[in-house]
C-alpha positions in Angstrom: -27.9 13.4 -0.3 -24.0 12.9 -0.5 -22.3 16.5 0.0 -20.0 17.0 -3.3 -17.2 19.4 -1.1 -15.2 17.3 1.4 -12.1 17.9 3.1 -10.0 15.2 1.7 -7.3 15.4 3.5 -9.1 14.8 6.3 -9.3 11.2 7.8 -12.6 10.9 9.2 -13.9 11.4 5.9 -12.5 8.8 4.6 -14.1 6.5 6.8 -17.6 7.6 5.8 -19.8 5.1 4.6 -21.0 7.3 1.5 -17.8 7.5 -0.1 -18.2 5.1 -3.1 -21.1 7.2 -3.6 -18.8 10.2 -3.9 -16.5 9.2 -5.9 -19.2 7.5 -8.7 -21.0 11.3 -8.9 -17.0 12.8 -9.2 -15.6 10.6 -12.2 -19.3 11.2 -13.9 -19.6 15.0 -13.2 -16.2 16.2 -12.2 -13.2 13.3 -13.1 -10.7 16.2 -12.5 -11.1 18.6 -9.6 -9.7 21.1 -7.6 -9.6 20.8 -3.9 -9.9 23.8 -2.3 -6.9 25.0 0.3 -8.1 25.4 4.1 -6.4 27.3 6.8 -4.0 24.2 7.3 -3.3 22.7 4.1 -2.8 24.1 0.6 -5.2 23.4 -2.5 -4.6 20.4 -4.9 -6.1 18.3 -8.0 -7.9 15.5 -7.2 -7.5 13.0 -9.9 -10.4 10.1 -10.2 -10.9 9.0 -13.3 -8.9 5.2 -14.5 -7.8 7.3 -17.8 -6.4 10.8 -16.5 -4.8 9.0 -13.6 -3.4 6.4 -15.7 -1.7 8.9 -18.1 -0.5 11.1 -15.4 1.3 8.0 -14.0 3.0 7.9 -17.2 4.3 11.1 -17.4 6.9 11.4 -15.3 8.4 14.8 -17.8 5.4 16.5 -17.0 4.8 15.6 -13.0 7.4 14.5 -10.7 7.4 12.5 -7.6 10.2 13.9 -6.1 8.6 16.2 -4.3 6.5 13.3 -2.7 4.1 11.3 -3.2 1.6 11.1 -0.4 -0.7 14.1 0.9 0.9 14.3 4.0 4.4 14.5 2.5 3.4 17.1 -0.1 0.8 19.2 2.0 4.2 19.2 4.3 6.4 20.9 1.4 8.0 18.1 0.5 10.0 14.7 1.2 13.1 14.8 2.9 13.9 11.4 1.4 13.8 12.7 -2.2 16.2 11.6 -4.6 17.1 9.5 -2.3 14.1 6.7 -1.7 13.5 4.8 -5.1 9.4 5.9 -4.7 10.2 9.6 -4.6 13.2 9.5 -7.0 12.4 10.5 -11.1 14.8 9.4 -14.2 16.8 8.7 -14.6 18.1 8.7 -11.3 15.3 6.1 -10.7 15.8 3.9 -12.9 19.6 3.8 -11.7 18.0 3.2 -8.2 15.5 0.9 -9.3 18.2 -1.6 -10.9 19.7 -2.0 -7.2 16.6 -2.9 -5.4 15.2 -5.4 -8.7 17.4 -8.5 -8.4 16.1 -8.7 -4.0 12.6 -8.5 -5.7 12.4 -10.3 -8.6 10.3 -13.4 -9.7 13.0 -15.6 -9.2 14.7 -14.2 -6.1 11.1 -14.8 -4.5 10.9 -18.1 -5.5 13.0 -19.5 -2.2 10.3 -17.3 0.2 7.2 -19.1 -0.9 7.7 -21.9 1.1 8.7 -19.9 4.1 5.8 -18.1 4.3 3.5 -21.2 3.6 4.7 -22.5 6.2 4.0 -19.4 9.0 0.5 -19.0 7.6 -0.4 -22.4 7.8 0.8 -22.9 11.0 -0.8 -19.4 12.5 -4.2 -20.2 10.9 -4.4 -23.7 12.1 -3.6 -22.7 15.6 -6.6 -20.4 15.7 -9.3 -23.3 13.7 -12.1 -24.2 16.4 -10.4 -21.8 19.2 -12.9 -19.2 19.2 -12.1 -15.6 18.4 -9.3 -14.1 17.5 -7.9 -10.9 15.8 -7.3 -11.8 11.8 -5.6 -8.1 11.4 -3.3 -8.3 14.2 -2.4 -12.1 14.6 -2.4 -13.4 11.3 -1.6 -11.0 8.5 0.4 -8.8 10.5 2.5 -10.7 11.7 3.3 -13.3 8.5 3.7 -10.2 6.2 6.7 -7.9 8.3 8.4 -11.5 9.4 8.7 -11.5 5.7 10.2 -8.5 5.2 12.5 -8.2 8.4 13.3 -12.0 7.2 14.4 -9.8 3.4 16.3 -7.2 5.1 17.8 -9.3 7.5 16.2 -7.5 10.3 15.9 -10.0 13.6 13.7 -11.5 14.8 13.9 -9.7 18.6 12.7 -6.6 16.4 10.2 -8.2 14.7 7.3 -7.3 17.2 8.5 -3.7 17.9 8.1 -3.1 13.9 4.3 -5.0 14.1 3.5 -1.9 16.7 5.4 0.8 14.6 4.1 0.2 11.1 0.4 0.1 12.5 1.3 3.8 13.5 3.3 5.3 10.7 0.0 5.8 8.6 -2.7 5.6 9.9 -4.6 4.9 13.3 -7.2 3.1 14.9 -7.9 6.0 17.0 -9.6 9.0 15.5 -8.4 11.5 17.9 -4.7 10.2 17.3 -2.2 13.3 16.9 -0.6 13.5 13.5 2.3 13.5 15.8 2.0 10.2 17.1 2.1 8.6 13.2 5.9 11.5 13.1 7.1 9.8 15.9 6.6 6.0 14.8 8.1 7.2 11.6 11.3 8.4 13.5 11.5 5.3 15.3 11.8 3.3 12.2 14.4 4.9 10.4 16.4 4.8 13.6 16.1 1.0 13.9 16.9 0.7 10.3 20.3 3.2 10.7 21.1 0.8 13.7 20.9 -2.2 11.5 23.1 -0.4 8.8 25.3 0.6 10.7 25.5 -3.2 12.4 25.7 -4.5 9.2 28.7 -2.2 7.6 30.5 -4.1 10.3 29.2 -8.1 10.1 27.2 -8.1 6.9 24.2 -10.7 8.0 22.5 -11.4 4.6 19.7 -9.7 3.1 18.9 -6.9 1.3 20.4 -4.8 3.8 23.9 -6.0 3.3 23.4 -5.8 -0.8 22.7 -2.7 -1.0 25.9 -1.8 1.0 27.7 -3.7 -1.5 26.3 -1.7 -3.6 27.7 1.6 -5.4 25.5 4.4 -6.9 26.4 6.9 -9.5 30.2 5.6 -8.8 30.0 5.6 -4.8 28.8 3.7 -2.3 25.2 4.1 -0.7 24.9 6.0 2.2 23.7 5.3 5.1 20.5 7.1 4.6 20.2 6.3 0.6 19.6 2.2 2.2 17.9 3.2 5.1 15.3 5.3 3.5 14.8 2.6 0.9 14.5 -0.1 3.5 11.9 2.1 4.9 10.0 2.0 2.4 9.6 -0.9 1.3 8.5 -1.9 5.4 5.8 0.1 4.7 4.8 -0.5 1.0 5.4 -4.0 1.9 4.0 -4.6 5.2 1.4 -2.0 5.7 0.0 -2.2 2.4 -0.3 -5.9 2.2 -1.2 -6.7 5.3 -4.6 -4.2 5.1 -5.2 -5.9 1.5 -5.3 -9.1 3.0 -7.4 -8.0 6.5 -9.7 -6.3 4.0 -10.8 -9.8 1.6 -11.6 -11.3 5.1 -13.4 -9.2 6.1 -15.1 -8.5 2.4 -15.9 -13.0 3.1 -17.1 -11.7 6.1 -19.4 -9.6 5.1 -20.6 -11.9 1.7 -20.1 -15.7 2.5 -21.6 -16.3 -1.2 -18.2 -14.4 -2.0 -16.0 -16.6 0.2 -17.8 -19.4 -1.1 -16.9 -18.4 -4.7 -13.5 -18.2 -3.8 -13.2 -21.3 -2.5 -13.9 -22.6 -5.8 -11.0 -20.3 -7.7 -8.8 -22.4 -9.9 -6.6 -19.5 -10.9 -5.3 -17.3 -8.3 -3.3 -15.8 -10.1 -6.8 -14.0 -11.5 -8.1 -14.1 -8.8 -5.7 -12.2 -6.5 -5.6 -9.3 -9.2 -9.4 -8.9 -8.8 -8.6 -8.7 -5.3 -6.3 -5.9 -5.5 -8.3 -3.7 -7.5 -10.9 -3.8 -5.1 -9.5 -4.2 -1.6 -6.4 -2.5 -1.9 -5.9 0.2 0.7 -3.8 2.6 -0.7 -6.4 5.2 -1.8 -3.9 7.7 -3.6 -0.6 8.4 -4.6 1.2 12.3 -5.7 2.4 14.2 -8.3 3.1 18.3 -8.2 3.2 19.4 -12.1 6.6 20.4 -13.4 5.1 22.8 -16.4 1.6 24.4 -17.2 -0.8 21.2 -18.3 -4.1 21.4 -19.8 -5.8 18.4 -19.1 -10.4 17.9 -19.9 -12.2 19.9 -17.2 -8.4 21.3 -15.8 -6.0 23.8 -16.1 -3.1 22.7 -14.1 -0.5 25.1 -13.1 3.2 24.7 -12.2 4.0 23.6 -9.0 0.1 22.5 -8.1 0.3 19.3 -6.2 -2.0 16.9 -8.2 -3.4 13.5 -6.9 -4.6 10.3 -8.3 -7.2 8.3 -6.1 -6.4 4.8 -6.8 -9.6 4.0 -4.7 -11.8 5.7 -7.6 -10.1 5.0 -11.1 -10.3 1.4 -10.0 -14.1 1.6 -10.2 -14.3 3.6 -13.0 -17.3 1.8 -15.3 -15.7 3.1 -18.8 -12.3 0.8 -17.4 -14.1 -2.0 -15.5 -17.3 -3.6 -16.6 -19.8 -3.9 -13.5 -16.9 -2.6 -11.3 -18.3 -3.0 -8.4 -18.9 -6.8 -8.8 -15.8 -8.8 -7.9 -15.6 -11.3 -10.5 -12.3 -13.5 -9.9 -11.9 -14.8 -13.5 -11.9 -10.9 -14.4 -9.3 -10.7 -17.9 -8.0 -8.4 -18.1 -7.7 -6.5 -14.9 -5.4 -3.3 -15.7 -6.1 -2.1 -12.2 -3.5 0.5 -10.8 -3.1 -0.7 -7.1 0.5 -0.9 -8.1 0.6 2.3 -9.7 1.3 2.5 -13.0 4.0 3.7 -15.4 8.0 4.3 -14.3 6.7 4.4 -10.9 5.4 0.9 -10.6 5.7 -0.7 -7.4 8.8 -2.2 -7.0 7.5 -4.4 -4.8 4.9 -5.9 -6.6 6.0 -9.6 -6.8 6.5 -10.1 -3.3 3.1 -8.7 -2.4 1.2 -10.7 -5.5 3.3 -13.7 -3.2 2.0 -13.1 -0.2 -1.9 -12.4 -0.7 -2.1 -15.5 -2.9 0.0 -17.8 -0.4 -1.7 -16.3 2.4 -5.6 -16.5 1.3 -4.7 -20.1 -0.4 -4.2 -21.2 3.0 -7.0 -19.5 4.5 -9.5 -21.6 2.5 -7.4 -24.7 3.3 -7.6 -24.4 6.4 -11.4 -23.8 7.0 -14.9 -23.7 4.8 -16.2 -21.1 7.8 -15.5 -18.0 8.8 -17.7 -16.2 10.8 -17.1 -12.2 12.6 -16.8 -12.1 16.0 -17.2 -8.9 17.0 -17.3 -5.2 15.3 -14.1 -4.7 13.2 -12.1 -1.4 13.3 -11.5 0.9 11.0 -8.6 2.8 10.1 -8.0 6.4 10.3 -6.4 7.6 7.4 -6.3 9.8 4.3 -4.0 7.5 2.5 -4.8 3.9 3.8 -7.9 3.0 4.0 -9.2 -0.5 5.5 -9.4 -2.1 9.0 -6.9 -1.8 11.8 -8.9 -4.7 13.5 -10.5 -7.7 12.4 -11.7 -10.1 15.3 -13.1 -13.0 13.3 -13.5 -17.4 13.8 -13.0 -20.1 12.2 -14.4 -22.8 12.7 
């Protein structure tokens, strides 16, 4: 029988094969519970039921994002970008900052990216049909998505491959023994690259979101280098890492279950299918908040200052919200999943993620009808992201 006292801060825990059962039991008996602290970290609340999680996502009055929104930073005492990065800023400041970023990420603005994404995807996939094994995660998913983000930000092509490497290290590892300091170093290097980009584009604007942000004002003054860097950093990690893992996780599901791949081949309503893919295979396991005040919830007396974590990986499979939650139904409607969060902090890059995922998977089914495993996929070790760092397959 599965142990119910797992340490959710430990990356190896989330690679266990029985975690789905762990969350199922917790939802049934303890939809909100306290994770005791350890010698290395304080304790925190775990919210794994859909309705409680959605309610907290909506409630920026009693729960703040400004202390951080992932365990790594919350347990370290807070996020240094608080108040400047959209994801860790509360309304009303959050609302103003969001208005600066939204135009470049609206459906209308992203239409110009659709054809380049499709062309790039088609070339990458077509070159690999019938050529033997290749790593879908590294050779396709990584490149399509980071190149798109780089295009959006105005990052030179010479830096694309460096960012592919750094983003993989920043929030997880292919090596279970990799020390956390390596992830911190990768994040620092991304920030330095972005700082150089901002300073270069202040001297010589090159188009893209960075140049647009340089020209904007926030609270009556131009945005600082730090404000631009932290928000571009958030976009790189959110727009590349999560979408890359969704694609890789979905491709692995197709490899593991050929009937699922066949069913996707018959899909006519692609946007609806993408929402189900987001519900089932999104890699972001949790987001975090800190209670501003004492809050009473069913089964939990949360004290002001307590860390509260919302586990999407469980909430998106909540039987009380999603009929047959463990069955992938490409025609599922409605589908109010929490993969992009909910409420004021709904992911600003959601339109881009949907566009990329839909195009890549549509092109995949367009170039091949056969996907075969070509080795054992390697899991990502993280307490924030869940999925596969490598995925060896063949297309025939």
